[in-house]
C-alpha positions as a Markdown table, in Angstrom:
| # | Residue | x | y | z |
|---|---|---|---|---|
| 1 | Val | -22.8 | -85.7 | -24.0 |
| 2 | Phe | -21.7 | -88.8 | -25.8 |
| 3 | Arg | -21.4 | -92.5 | -25.1 |
| 4 | Lys | -19.5 | -95.2 | -27.0 |
| 5 | Glu | -21.2 | -98.4 | -28.1 |
| 6 | Gly | -18.6 | -100.6 | -29.7 |
| 7 | Asn | -17.0 | -98.5 | -32.4 |
| 8 | Lys | -20.0 | -96.2 | -32.6 |
| 9 | Ile | -20.5 | -92.8 | -30.9 |
| 10 | Leu | -23.9 | -91.6 | -29.9 |
| 11 | Phe | -24.9 | -88.1 | -28.8 |
| 12 | Ala | -27.6 | -87.2 | -26.3 |
| 13 | Leu | -29.8 | -84.3 | -27.4 |
| 14 | Val | -32.9 | -82.7 | -25.8 |
| 15 | His | -35.9 | -81.6 | -27.7 |
| 16 | Asp | -37.4 | -78.1 | -27.0 |
| 17 | Val | -40.9 | -76.8 | -27.4 |
| 18 | Phe | -39.9 | -74.9 | -30.5 |
| 19 | Gly | -39.3 | -78.2 | -32.3 |
| 20 | Tyr | -35.5 | -78.2 | -32.2 |
| 21 | Trp | -33.1 | -80.9 | -30.9 |
| 22 | Thr | -30.4 | -79.2 | -28.9 |
| 23 | Leu | -27.7 | -79.6 | -26.3 |
| 24 | Pro | -28.8 | -79.9 | -22.7 |
| 25 | Lys | -28.0 | -76.7 | -20.7 |
| 26 | Gly | -29.1 | -74.6 | -17.7 |
| 27 | Ser | -28.2 | -71.9 | -15.3 |
| 28 | Pro | -25.7 | -72.1 | -12.3 |
| 29 | Glu | -27.2 | -72.1 | -8.9 |
| 30 | Pro | -25.8 | -69.5 | -6.4 |
| 31 | Gly | -22.2 | -70.2 | -5.6 |
| 32 | Glu | -21.9 | -72.9 | -8.3 |
| 33 | Glu | -19.0 | -72.9 | -10.8 |
| 34 | Thr | -19.8 | -73.3 | -14.5 |
| 35 | Leu | -18.4 | -76.8 | -14.7 |
| 36 | Gln | -20.3 | -77.9 | -11.6 |
| 37 | Ala | -23.5 | -76.4 | -13.1 |
| 38 | Ala | -23.0 | -78.1 | -16.4 |
| 39 | Glu | -22.6 | -81.5 | -14.7 |
| 40 | Arg | -25.6 | -81.0 | -12.5 |
| 41 | Glu | -27.9 | -79.7 | -15.3 |
| 42 | Val | -26.9 | -82.5 | -17.7 |
| 43 | Lys | -27.5 | -85.2 | -15.1 |
| 44 | Glu | -30.9 | -83.6 | -14.2 |
| 45 | Lys | -32.1 | -83.0 | -17.8 |
| 46 | Leu | -31.0 | -86.4 | -19.2 |
| 47 | Gly | -31.7 | -88.4 | -16.0 |
| 48 | Ile | -28.2 | -90.0 | -16.0 |
| 49 | Lys | -26.1 | -90.9 | -13.0 |
| 50 | His | -22.6 | -91.3 | -14.4 |
| 51 | Leu | -21.0 | -88.4 | -16.2 |
| 52 | Ser | -17.4 | -87.4 | -16.9 |
| 53 | Val | -17.2 | -83.8 | -17.9 |
| 54 | Gly | -14.1 | -83.0 | -20.0 |
| 55 | Glu | -12.7 | -79.9 | -21.6 |
| 56 | Lys | -14.6 | -76.7 | -22.4 |
| 57 | Leu | -15.6 | -76.7 | -26.1 |
| 58 | Gly | -16.5 | -73.1 | -26.4 |
| 59 | Glu | -19.1 | -70.5 | -25.7 |
| 60 | Asn | -22.1 | -69.1 | -27.5 |
| 61 | Glu | -24.3 | -66.1 | -27.0 |
| 62 | Tyr | -27.9 | -65.8 | -28.4 |
| 63 | Leu | -31.3 | -64.3 | -27.9 |
| 64 | Ala | -33.9 | -66.6 | -26.4 |
| 65 | Asn | -37.6 | -66.2 | -26.0 |
| 66 | Asp | -38.6 | -66.5 | -22.3 |
| 67 | Pro | -42.3 | -67.1 | -21.8 |
| 68 | Glu | -42.4 | -64.6 | -18.9 |
| 69 | Lys | -39.6 | -62.1 | -19.8 |
| 70 | Gly | -39.8 | -62.0 | -23.6 |
| 71 | Gln | -36.4 | -61.8 | -25.5 |
| 72 | Ile | -33.4 | -62.2 | -23.2 |
| 73 | Arg | -29.7 | -62.6 | -24.0 |
| 74 | Arg | -28.2 | -66.0 | -22.9 |
| 75 | Arg | -24.6 | -67.0 | -22.7 |
| 76 | Val | -23.8 | -70.7 | -22.8 |
| 77 | Thr | -20.5 | -72.5 | -22.1 |
| 78 | Tyr | -20.3 | -75.9 | -23.8 |
| 79 | Phe | -18.3 | -78.9 | -22.4 |
| 80 | Leu | -17.8 | -82.3 | -23.8 |
| 81 | Ala | -19.0 | -85.0 | -21.5 |
| 82 | Glu | -19.1 | -88.8 | -21.6 |
| 83 | Thr | -21.4 | -91.2 | -19.9 |
| 84 | Lys | -21.7 | -94.9 | -19.8 |
| 85 | Asp | -25.4 | -94.8 | -19.1 |
| 86 | Lys | -27.4 | -96.3 | -21.9 |
| 87 | Lys | -30.9 | -95.2 | -20.8 |
| 88 | Leu | -32.0 | -91.6 | -20.6 |
| 89 | Lys | -34.5 | -91.0 | -17.9 |
| 90 | Phe | -35.8 | -87.7 | -19.2 |
| 91 | Val | -38.4 | -85.7 | -17.2 |
| 92 | Pro | -40.1 | -82.8 | -19.2 |
| 93 | Ser | -39.2 | -79.4 | -17.8 |
| 94 | Gly | -38.3 | -75.8 | -18.6 |
| 95 | Gly | -39.3 | -75.9 | -22.3 |
| 96 | Leu | -38.0 | -79.3 | -23.0 |
| 97 | Asp | -40.2 | -82.2 | -24.0 |
| 98 | Asp | -38.0 | -85.1 | -25.0 |
| 99 | Ala | -34.4 | -86.5 | -25.0 |
| 100 | Asn | -32.8 | -89.2 | -27.2 |
| 101 | Trp | -29.5 | -90.7 | -28.4 |
| 102 | Phe | -28.4 | -90.0 | -31.9 |
| 103 | Leu | -25.8 | -91.5 | -34.2 |
| 104 | Pro | -23.7 | -89.0 | -36.2 |
| 105 | Lys | -25.5 | -90.1 | -39.4 |
| 106 | Asp | -28.9 | -89.1 | -37.8 |
| 107 | Leu | -27.9 | -85.5 | -37.2 |
| 108 | Lys | -28.5 | -84.5 | -40.8 |
| 109 | Asp | -32.2 | -85.6 | -40.6 |
| 110 | Ile | -33.2 | -83.8 | -37.4 |
| 111 | Lys | -34.2 | -80.1 | -36.8 |
| 112 | Thr | -31.4 | -78.5 | -34.8 |
| 113 | Tyr | -29.8 | -75.2 | -34.2 |
| 114 | Pro | -27.0 | -74.5 | -36.7 |
| 115 | Asp | -24.1 | -73.9 | -34.3 |
| 116 | Ile | -21.6 | -76.7 | -34.8 |
| 117 | Lys | -23.7 | -79.5 | -36.3 |
| 118 | Pro | -22.2 | -79.4 | -39.8 |
| 119 | Leu | -18.7 | -79.4 | -38.6 |
| 120 | Leu | -19.1 | -82.3 | -36.2 |
| 121 | Glu | -21.1 | -84.3 | -38.7 |
| 122 | Lys | -18.4 | -84.1 | -41.4 |
| 123 | Ala | -15.5 | -84.7 | -39.1 |
| 124 | Leu | -17.1 | -87.7 | -37.4 |
| 125 | Lys | -18.2 | -89.2 | -40.7 |
| 126 | Leu | -14.7 | -88.9 | -42.0 |
| 127 | Ala | -13.1 | -90.3 | -38.9 |
| 128 | Leu | -15.5 | -93.3 | -38.9 |
| 129 | Ala | -15.1 | -93.8 | -42.6 |
| 130 | Leu | -11.3 | -94.0 | -42.1 |
| 131 | Asn | -11.8 | -96.5 | -39.2 |
| 132 | Cys | -10.0 | -94.0 | -36.8 |
| 133 | Lys | -10.0 | -94.3 | -33.1 |
| 134 | Ile | -12.2 | -91.4 | -32.1 |
| 135 | Ala | -11.0 | -89.0 | -29.4 |
| 136 | Ala | -12.9 | -89.1 | -26.1 |
| 137 | Gln | -12.7 | -85.2 | -26.0 |
| 138 | Leu | -13.0 | -82.7 | -28.8 |
| 139 | Ile | -10.6 | -79.9 | -28.0 |
| 140 | Phe | -10.0 | -76.8 | -30.1 |
| 141 | Ser | -7.3 | -74.3 | -29.5 |
| 142 | Arg | -6.0 | -71.0 | -31.0 |
| 143 | Lys | -2.8 | -70.7 | -32.9 |
| 144 | Ser | -2.0 | -67.1 | -32.4 |
| 145 | Tyr | 0.4 | -65.4 | -34.7 |
| 146 | Phe | 0.3 | -62.9 | -37.6 |
| 147 | Tyr | -1.7 | -64.0 | -40.6 |
| 148 | Pro | -1.5 | -61.5 | -43.4 |
| 149 | Asp | -4.7 | -62.8 | -44.8 |
| 150 | Met | -6.7 | -63.0 | -41.5 |
| 151 | Ser | -7.4 | -59.9 | -39.5 |
| 152 | Lys | -8.1 | -61.6 | -36.2 |
| 153 | Asn | -4.5 | -63.1 | -36.2 |
| 154 | Tyr | -5.4 | -66.5 | -34.8 |
| 155 | Gln | -6.5 | -69.8 | -36.3 |
| 156 | Ile | -8.8 | -72.3 | -34.6 |
| 157 | Thr | -7.3 | -75.8 | -34.7 |
| 158 | Gln | -7.5 | -79.3 | -33.3 |
| 159 | Tyr | -3.9 | -80.0 | -34.0 |
| 160 | Glu | -2.8 | -80.9 | -30.4 |
| 161 | Glu | -5.7 | -83.3 | -29.8 |
| 162 | Pro | -6.9 | -84.6 | -33.2 |
| 163 | Leu | -10.5 | -86.0 | -33.6 |
| 164 | Gly | -9.2 | -89.3 | -35.0 |
| 165 | Arg | -6.0 | -91.4 | -34.9 |
| 166 | Gln | -4.7 | -94.7 | -36.3 |
| 167 | Gly | -7.2 | -95.1 | -39.1 |
| 168 | Gln | -6.9 | -96.8 | -42.5 |
| 169 | Leu | -8.4 | -96.6 | -45.9 |
| 170 | Lys | -8.6 | -99.7 | -48.0 |
| 171 | Leu | -8.4 | -99.0 | -51.8 |
| 172 | Ser | -10.2 | -101.1 | -54.4 |
| 173 | Ser | -6.8 | -102.6 | -55.4 |
| 174 | Gly | -6.5 | -104.0 | -51.8 |
| 175 | Arg | -3.8 | -101.7 | -50.8 |
| 176 | Ile | -4.2 | -100.1 | -47.3 |
| 177 | Ile | -3.3 | -96.5 | -46.6 |
| 178 | His | -2.6 | -95.9 | -42.9 |
| 179 | Ile | -3.9 | -92.7 | -41.4 |
| 180 | Thr | -1.8 | -91.3 | -38.5 |
| 181 | Arg | -4.2 | -88.5 | -37.5 |
| 182 | Met | -7.1 | -86.4 | -38.7 |
| 183 | His | -8.0 | -83.0 | -37.2 |
| 184 | Met | -10.2 | -80.0 | -38.0 |
| 185 | Glu | -8.6 | -76.7 | -38.6 |
| 186 | Glu | -9.9 | -73.3 | -39.7 |
| 187 | Asp | -8.6 | -72.3 | -43.2 |
| 188 | Pro | -7.3 | -68.7 | -42.8 |
| 189 | Ala | -7.9 | -67.8 | -46.4 |
| 190 | Ser | -5.6 | -67.4 | -49.4 |
| 191 | Leu | -3.0 | -64.8 | -50.3 |
| 192 | Ile | -3.3 | -63.1 | -53.7 |
| 193 | His | -0.2 | -61.2 | -54.9 |
């Protein structure tokens, strides 16, 4: 979940009882679709009223420690969502004890799970440093074709919907270099003949 404040972007994270800041998540109720569950859970966990859920960002599977069941396998689907709500009305529940807004620069100083933090941090820093207009949604896709140096035969890219557009870099000489677009893309590797 993010919100815009002027030219800044803030991310809403929740704090768990293990001492990590993480993304809000939860389980679908009977008959509820994944997207509906994501919207409901985020609104409940963050105490926000207005939420626009965008594209699916990806999925993750991990082992979690349930106080009653022990280790269990969890599968999470992540969506990018935007809110205009400034105040989080968090109510502690289900292993969560706090919620807060963070600027991208704050992410390096907090304890969080290693999923995508480094990637987002670098990309957002670059986009902000280049004065780019930041995309409202972060969308990744697969370019699927034969790569002789990548056995999976696809590449993860943001080419279609770049993270930043219309930026600029002012050099010490006063010259301005205009940035059309910046996007993240997986480097397949290198060929050695």
